[in-house]
N, C-alpha and C positions, 0 to 999 in steps of 0.2 A: 486530527480529528475532523471528518467529513459530514457536511450531512447525509440524510439517507436518500435525496434526487441526485447529489453526487456520484453513488457508490455502482458500480456493476452492475449491470441487468439482473445477474444472478444471483446476486447478495439484495438487490434494492427491490426484488419480487420474492426474499426469502418472508415471509408471513407466519409470525409468534400469534396466535390468540389465547388468552389464560382468562375462563369464565369461571368464576363460582356456579358448582350445582349441590346443593344440598350443605352434606357434610364434608366433600371432596371438591378438590378442583381439576375443570379439564383443561388439559392442554393441545393445542389445535395446532400441525405445521401443516404449512404449505409453501411450493416453492413454485414456479411462473404458473400460477394458478391452480396445480394440481394439489392434491389430497398426500400427504405425506404419512403425516402420525397424527394416529388421537388417543390421547392416553386419559385416566383421571389419576390422582394422585388424594390419599384422605392426609387432610391436615385439621389445625385447629382453630379457632378464631384468628389470632394472628395472622395465620396464613391466606386464608380465605378472605379477609379482610383487602391484601394488599393482591391479591390475584390477578383482579382483573385490572388495576394500574401496570401491569410487570405487561402485559399485550402492548402496553403501547409506549413503554417504555425501552424495551431490548435493543440495544445500540449498537448498529455497524459500525466502525472507527477504522480507521486508515492509518498505519504507524501509529507512534508509542501516543498516546493520548494522557494528556497533565492534566492536575488539579479540577477533575472531577468526582463527585464521588460512585463510581462502578464498580463493578469485581468482574473477575473473570470471568467468561464463559466457555470460549471454544478459543483455542490456539489455530491462529491463519487458514481463516478458511482458502485462503489464498493468499501465495508469494507472489511480490509482484518486483522484478527486478526491474531498474530502472535503465533504459540505454541512453549514451554518448548520441545524438543527434548535432548535425552541423546544418549552415545554410549551405545551400547549389553557390554560392558567392565565396565560400571557403574550397579555398583548392586542393585539399586533404583526404585520400580514401583511407585511411587507415590512419589508427592511432599515431602512430608513428611521425606520420607525413603531420599528421595536425596537434603533435607537439612541437615539432619544426618551426611550422607554421607562423605556431603563437607565441615561439620562444622570439622568432624572427620579426615581429612586431609587437612588440610589447604596449600592453594599452590599448591596441587595436580594438580589438576582440573585444563583442559587449557578451554577456550568457546569462538567460533568462534565469527567474524560479519561478514557484509557488509563492513564495513569501522569507521573510525573513528566518532562519533558522529551520526550515522545512528540510527535507531531504536531499530533493535538489539542491538547493545550494549548500547544505555540510559538503556534499560529494562533490562540488565543483571545488568549491575551499579546500577538501581535500586532495583532489586530481593536481590543483592547482601548487598547493605545499611540495607535495612528492614529485613532481617537474618543474616547477622552476620557473612557470607560466605565471603573465600578470592580465588579468581581463579582469572590466568593469559588472559588477552586480546590479542590475536592473531585475529589482522586487516587483512581482505583480500581485493581486489578489485572487490567485486561482490559476491551476494551472490553465484553463481554458483561454483566460487572454494572455498569457504566457506564448502558447503554442502560438497564436496567434499574429502575434508581435514579433514570434522566431521566422511564420512564412511571409513577414513583410520585412526582414531582414533588417528589425529593431536591435533584434540580439542575432547573435550568429551561432549561438551554442546552445548547445542546454540539457539535464540529465531529466529524460519524460517518461513515464510507463507507456509498455510498450503498447498496449491500446490506442493510447492518442497518439504517439507521434510514428507508427509502423504505416498506419494510414498512406499519411502523405510521404514516409520516405518510398512508397513499393509503386508512387502516384510521381516521383521525380521530384516533389515540391522539397526534402528533407532528403539528409545520408545518416544511416546508420551506421555509426565508427566501433561500437562496442556495446555492451552488458555488464553493466556493475555486478552479474551474479558469479559466484565462483565457477557454477556450471552454467550450459548454456541451457536457456527455458528451452522446454517444450512445442511454446508458441513458436520461438522465432529461434530454431536450431542452426541457420544459416548467418546470422550471426555473430562473432565473436563476441570472447568475453575478455573482459581488460585485462585480468589476470594471465590469461594464455598470450594476449597482445604487447606483453614487456612490462607490466603493472603489477607483481603476482602479490597475492593477498587481498587486491582490491574486491573489497565488495561493499555495497550498497542496495539492501533486497528491503524494500515496502512490502508490506502484507495485511489483509486486510481481518476484521477478529469483531466477536458480539461481546460486546460488555449488558450486563445487569445491574439495575440499583444494587448499591452497597449492602444492603440487608434482605438480599433474596435469599428465604433457607434455602441449605445448603442441600437435601433431596429436590429440590427443583433443579439446581444449579447443572447437578449433578446429571439429570434425569434433557434437560437441554442439551446439558454437553452431548451425552450420548447419541439422543436423534439429528443433531446437526449435523456431527463425524457421521452417522450412518448416513445422510442426504448427500454428504461429499463424495461418498464411495459408489453414489449412482453414475450410471453411463453418461446421460441424457445433463446432469448437473457437469460434469469432468466437463463434458465437449463444450459446455455453453463458457465457465471460467476459464479455460484454454483459450477459445475464440475471442473473449474477451484479453489476449496478453496475460493469464495469471495463471500457476503453475498450485495447481490445487493440496491442499496440505491442513493438516490437524493435530492434534492433540489435547491433553489434558488441560482444564484450568488454571492447575498449580504452576503445568509450562509454561504458557501462557501469561502469566504475572511473572515468572523467571524472565521468561523472552522481555517483557516491556523491562522490568527492571534493570535488564543487561542492555538494552540498546538508551535507556537513558543515561545510564552512566559511563556508554563508551561516547555517545553525543556529546554530552555535557565534558567531557576529556577533551574531545576534540574543540568543540568551538572551545573552551577556556582555553585552550594551546594555541590557534590560530586565530585571536580574539576576534571570533566572532557573537557575538549577541543572540540569545534564542528568545525570541519575543513572538 
């Protein structure tokens, strides 16, 4: 889970205001400062009592949140494929060359992540288990210090979101080896997937979603879900998200809940199998 200020701009500026209006409550949705939707729902006293608080507590999240009292509003406002980046000091142009170099120099390479148990950490551990590579994990407190360390050659490899790593790759400061989705992202169609590069089935996809407090009334959740999905269909919004390295996506609250449970089960099992501590 990440704070709102670290969200992509298109999601950070998705504003939801909920305010009591006599016997109703009014919900207003704005994106990038422009009015998207305004409507009223009739509610009882319990709904009205919590309406004002809801607007302050709608929560953008990245990847699978655990241990927080929130319910699922919208599935994957955006999918975020991770990309395997290497520092230019690594003489590898593709996945095959990178695996060969790393295996020829066991323990020489460091890899960075945004923290123990994060998607970049687990993705790299999975990669090493499948290929026989040996690299040293250097965890950082967030993706920003991790990418800074890679640019300084303190770590030579990382799985990093497209929007964070690709500007440096295009400037020649990093090299993109492959993306971890099963399909090429619309944001970087020229970067091959690891699946097509020799690791069949390898997939590590992050996602952004929206959560609401656990006791939010179902009519509110359903309406928010519908309105946010409509927002994601707007051409301006799609361009904004794709420009930030995201593939727009949506779904129902039930699908979102199933996705989170699936991810927690999947990575929990992988973490146990690989001996990775998820904290």
